[in-house]
C-alpha positions in Angstrom: 105.6 258.0 -52.0 104.1 254.5 -51.6 104.0 254.6 -55.6 107.5 254.7 -55.8 108.2 252.0 -53.3 109.2 248.7 -54.8 106.2 246.7 -55.0 107.5 243.7 -52.9 108.5 246.1 -50.0 105.0 248.1 -49.8 103.0 245.6 -47.7 105.8 245.0 -45.0 106.5 248.7 -44.9 102.9 249.6 -44.4 102.5 247.0 -41.7 105.9 248.0 -39.9 104.7 251.4 -39.9 101.1 250.7 -38.2 103.3 248.9 -35.3 105.4 252.4 -35.0 102.3 254.3 -34.7 101.2 251.8 -32.4 104.3 252.2 -30.3 105.1 248.5 -30.7 108.1 248.9 -33.1 111.1 251.4 -33.5 111.2 253.7 -36.4 113.8 252.3 -38.7 113.1 250.6 -42.2 115.1 249.3 -45.1 113.2 249.4 -48.3 113.6 249.8 -52.0 112.4 252.6 -54.4 112.1 252.5 -58.1 113.4 255.8 -60.0 111.4 257.2 -62.7 114.4 255.9 -65.1 113.7 252.3 -63.7 116.8 252.1 -61.4 116.3 250.5 -58.2 117.6 251.8 -55.0 117.7 250.8 -51.3 116.9 253.7 -48.4 117.0 253.5 -44.6 114.7 255.6 -42.9 115.4 256.2 -39.2 113.4 258.3 -37.0 111.3 258.3 -33.8 107.6 259.1 -33.0 106.2 261.9 -31.1 103.3 261.1 -28.4 100.7 263.3 -27.1 99.5 263.6 -23.4 97.3 260.5 -24.0 100.3 258.5 -25.5 99.0 258.7 -28.9 101.2 259.1 -31.8 100.8 262.5 -33.4 103.8 262.8 -35.4 106.8 260.7 -37.3 109.9 262.4 -37.8 113.3 261.2 -39.0 115.9 261.1 -41.8 116.0 258.7 -45.3 119.3 257.9 -46.3 120.2 256.3 -49.8 122.4 253.3 -48.7 122.2 251.4 -51.8 126.2 251.1 -52.2 126.5 250.0 -48.6 123.9 247.1 -49.3 125.6 246.0 -52.4 128.7 246.0 -50.6 127.6 244.0 -47.8 125.4 241.5 -50.0 128.9 241.2 -52.2 130.9 240.5 -49.0 128.5 238.0 -47.5 128.8 236.1 -51.2 132.6 236.1 -51.2 132.5 234.9 -47.6 130.0 232.3 -48.6 132.3 231.2 -51.6 135.6 231.3 -49.5 133.9 229.1 -46.6 132.6 226.5 -49.4 136.3 226.6 -50.5 138.0 225.9 -47.5 135.2 223.6 -46.3 135.9 221.3 -49.3 140.0 221.9 -49.2 141.9 218.5 -48.9 143.2 220.0 -45.9 143.0 222.5 -43.2 143.2 226.5 -43.4 143.7 228.3 -40.2 144.6 231.6 -38.5 146.4 231.4 -35.1 147.1 234.3 -33.0 149.7 234.3 -30.1 149.0 237.6 -27.7 151.7 239.6 -26.0 150.7 238.1 -23.0 150.8 234.4 -24.3 147.4 233.4 -24.6 146.6 232.0 -27.8 143.3 232.5 -29.9 142.0 230.7 -33.2 139.8 233.0 -35.0 139.7 230.8 -37.8 140.0 227.0 -38.9 138.4 225.3 -41.6 138.8 222.1 -44.1 137.6 218.9 -45.3 140.1 217.2 -43.1 138.4 218.5 -40.1 135.4 216.0 -40.9 137.8 213.0 -41.1 139.3 213.6 -37.7 135.9 214.3 -36.5 136.5 217.9 -35.2 133.0 219.5 -35.0 131.3 222.3 -33.2 131.6 226.2 -33.6 134.8 226.8 -31.3 137.6 227.3 -33.7 140.1 227.1 -30.5 138.7 223.7 -29.5 139.0 222.7 -32.9 142.8 223.4 -33.0 143.2 221.7 -29.5 141.4 218.8 -30.8 143.5 218.7 -33.7 146.9 218.7 -31.8 145.4 216.0 -29.6 144.9 213.5 -32.6 148.9 214.4 -33.7 150.6 211.0 -33.8 152.6 210.6 -30.5 155.9 210.1 -32.1 154.9 213.4 -33.8 153.9 215.5 -31.0 157.4 217.0 -29.6 158.0 217.8 -33.2 154.7 219.8 -33.9 155.3 221.8 -30.4 158.7 222.6 -31.4 158.0 223.8 -34.7 154.7 226.1 -33.5 157.6 227.9 -30.9 160.1 228.2 -33.5 157.6 230.1 -35.8 156.6 232.4 -33.0 160.1 233.1 -32.0 161.8 233.5 -35.7 158.9 235.1 -37.5 160.0 233.0 -40.3 157.8 230.9 -42.9 158.0 227.5 -42.0 157.2 223.8 -43.7 157.3 220.5 -42.0 155.4 217.0 -42.3 153.8 215.1 -39.2 151.2 212.1 -38.9 147.7 212.5 -37.6 145.3 209.5 -36.4 141.9 209.9 -38.3 138.9 208.9 -36.3 138.7 205.4 -37.8 142.5 204.7 -36.6 144.0 205.5 -40.1 147.4 207.1 -40.1 147.2 210.6 -42.5 150.2 212.7 -43.2 150.0 216.2 -43.1 152.4 219.0 -44.8 152.6 222.0 -42.4 153.1 225.4 -44.2 152.9 228.5 -41.9 153.4 232.1 -42.6 153.8 234.3 -39.1 153.8 238.1 -38.9 153.6 240.7 -35.9 150.8 242.9 -35.6 151.4 246.9 -34.3 150.0 245.6 -31.0 152.7 243.0 -30.7 150.4 240.0 -31.2 152.1 237.4 -33.7 149.7 236.1 -36.1 150.3 232.8 -38.1 148.2 231.7 -41.1 148.6 228.1 -41.6 147.8 225.5 -44.3 147.6 221.7 -43.5 147.6 219.7 -46.6 146.7 215.8 -46.9 150.0 214.2 -48.3 149.0 210.6 -47.2 148.7 209.5 -51.1 151.9 211.1 -51.8 153.9 209.3 -48.9 152.4 205.9 -49.9 153.4 206.5 -53.6 157.2 207.3 -52.3 157.2 204.3 -49.8 156.1 202.0 -52.7 158.8 203.3 -54.8 161.4 202.9 -52.0 160.0 199.2 -51.6 160.4 198.9 -55.4 163.7 200.0 -55.4 164.5 197.7 -52.6 163.3 194.5 -54.7 165.0 195.7 -57.6 168.4 195.8 -55.7 167.5 192.1 -54.1 166.7 191.0 -57.4 170.1 191.9 -59.1 171.8 190.8 -55.7 169.7 187.3 -56.2 170.6 187.3 -59.7 174.4 187.3 -59.3 174.4 185.0 -56.3 172.3 182.4 -58.2 174.6 183.0 -61.4 177.8 182.0 -59.4 176.1 179.2 -57.6 174.8 177.8 -60.6 178.6 177.9 -61.8 179.3 176.0 -58.9 176.6 173.4 -59.5 177.8 172.8 -62.8 181.2 172.1 -61.9 179.8 169.8 -59.2 177.4 168.0 -61.4 180.0 167.1 -63.9 182.6 165.5 -61.5 179.4 163.6 -59.9 178.8 162.5 -63.4 182.4 161.1 -63.5 182.4 159.8 -60.1 179.0 157.8 -60.9 180.6 155.9 -63.6 183.4 155.2 -61.7 181.5 153.5 -58.7 178.7 151.9 -60.9 180.1 148.4 -59.7 179.9 149.4 -55.9 176.1 149.5 -55.4 176.2 151.2 -51.9 178.6 154.1 -53.2 176.4 154.3 -56.5 173.4 155.0 -54.3 175.0 157.6 -52.2 176.4 159.6 -55.3 173.2 159.4 -57.0 171.5 161.0 -53.7 174.1 163.7 -54.2 173.5 164.4 -57.8 169.7 164.5 -57.4 170.3 167.0 -54.9 172.7 169.2 -57.1 170.1 168.7 -59.9 167.2 170.2 -57.5 169.8 173.1 -56.5 170.4 173.7 -60.1 166.6 173.9 -60.9 166.3 176.4 -57.8 169.1 178.7 -59.0 167.3 178.6 -62.5 164.2 180.1 -61.0 166.1 182.5 -58.9 167.4 183.5 -62.1 164.2 183.9 -63.9 162.7 185.9 -60.9 165.7 188.1 -61.0 165.7 188.7 -64.7 164.6 192.4 -65.7 163.4 191.8 -69.3 161.1 189.1 -70.5 162.4 186.0 -72.3 161.4 184.6 -75.4 157.7 183.0 -75.2 157.9 179.2 -75.9 155.4 176.4 -75.6 155.2 175.9 -72.1 153.4 173.2 -69.7 152.0 175.3 -66.9 151.5 172.5 -64.5 155.2 171.5 -64.8 156.1 175.1 -64.2 154.0 175.6 -61.1 155.0 172.1 -59.5 158.2 172.8 -60.0 157.9 176.2 -57.8 156.8 174.4 -54.7 160.0 174.6 -53.2 160.5 178.1 -53.8 157.0 179.0 -52.6 157.7 176.8 -49.3 160.5 179.0 -48.8 159.1 182.3 -49.3 155.7 181.5 -47.3 156.1 181.3 -43.6 155.4 177.6 -42.1 152.1 179.0 -41.1 150.8 179.3 -44.8 149.7 176.1 -46.3 150.4 175.5 -50.1 147.4 173.8 -51.7 147.9 173.1 -55.5 145.4 171.5 -57.8 146.3 171.0 -61.4 144.1 169.8 -64.3 146.3 166.8 -65.9 145.8 166.9 -69.7 146.2 170.5 -70.5 147.8 171.7 -73.7 151.0 173.8 -73.7 150.7 177.4 -73.6 153.0 180.0 -75.6 154.5 182.0 -72.6 157.4 183.1 -70.9 158.0 180.8 -68.1 159.7 183.2 -66.1 157.1 185.9 -66.3 154.8 183.1 -65.1 156.9 182.7 -62.0 157.4 186.2 -61.3 153.8 186.7 -61.4 152.9 183.5 -59.1 155.7 184.6 -56.6 154.5 188.1 -56.4 150.9 186.9 -55.7 152.1 184.5 -53.0 154.0 187.3 -51.1 151.2 189.4 -51.1 149.0 186.8 -49.6 151.6 186.2 -47.2 151.7 189.8 -46.1 147.9 189.6 -46.0 148.1 186.6 -43.3 150.2 187.6 -40.7 148.7 185.0 -38.5 148.8 182.3 -41.2 146.4 180.8 -43.5 146.2 178.7 -46.7 147.2 179.9 -50.2 145.5 177.6 -53.0 146.6 177.7 -56.5 144.0 175.9 -59.3 145.0 175.2 -62.8 142.2 174.1 -65.4 141.4 175.0 -68.8 138.8 177.6 -70.0 136.9 178.6 -73.1 136.6 182.2 -73.8 133.3 183.0 -75.9 133.2 186.0 -78.1 130.7 187.6 -75.5 133.4 187.6 -73.0 136.3 188.1 -75.4 135.0 191.3 -76.3 135.0 192.9 -72.5 138.5 191.5 -71.7 140.0 192.1 -75.2 141.2 188.5 -75.8 140.6 186.4 -79.0 138.0 183.8 -78.9 139.6 180.4 -78.0 140.7 178.1 -75.3 143.1 179.0 -72.6 144.6 177.8 -69.4 143.3 179.7 -66.5 145.3 180.2 -63.1 143.4 181.1 -59.9 145.5 182.1 -56.9 143.5 182.4 -53.8 144.6 183.2 -49.9 142.5 183.1 -46.7 143.0 186.7 -45.8 140.1 188.5 -44.2 140.5 191.5 -46.7 
């Protein structure tokens, strides 16, 4: 019989058998045998030892059953459970089963998911994990989550809703909850649920809404600036006539000149607003970058708060560059707005303009032709 036993199991079987004979072990063993055709089978041996008056083992009796299929099924089940556990542990969310008993008590036999690690819900008690998850629900959403849990039990209908939780680092995460309830024959309500992290989708939707708002503001700004520019044109034209009429009156001419300069500044401001609201790129023309940026100082001061100091360092003597001035203004305004939002307590916004030569080694990396360029640096004093 030992010759038919699998070589890897013989030593263990013999040692266990010696312990059985010595009365130190129950007569139960699992081992493998190799059939003449080479097939390996798993056997389960169960029996008892008969002792004499001196307490010595004189007989071993029992049964041997072929449990190959059962052992294989158990091994397959363990592998499937391990795979399922691995999948759920890495799921970007949480999978759970919640059971509401007939007496109103609640059990959570299963909960898993990568999101548990982000919220720092550790331990082996699934019920504690589920309760801990509810403790992390955003205060403004706790009433909604409680209501949805109750409605799911009462209606026995699938339900989907969204709510926020607070991660361990304080970050607000958006979750989408999908629950599927059913009632068992015992009257218990079993709820299988899935919570998915939809924070990135929510952030994208919010960015889209802000972009649409900005587009609307741009269109409104363009319309107002266009009308205002027409009014300024009439004012400038009439001020020009008035300036010639009072040229012999020094005091009056000075006052008209002051008003005319203010009108020209207003016209330049409306031109920048029109450029900012323009949806399509304008023609590229030789442009003095220093002149464009210096002309934007008034616009930047109005865009930023009083707590943000604007510092501009322009390298005089730069050559003209072929660009769309409106696109440059849009880019600088966007950077200035981002800097303002990043410095709610105030700070400094520094703009530097200087010439830079791009050599062949760098040109290949940034995909630009070799040559001389004008470099614009925008820097803020935000912490991030």
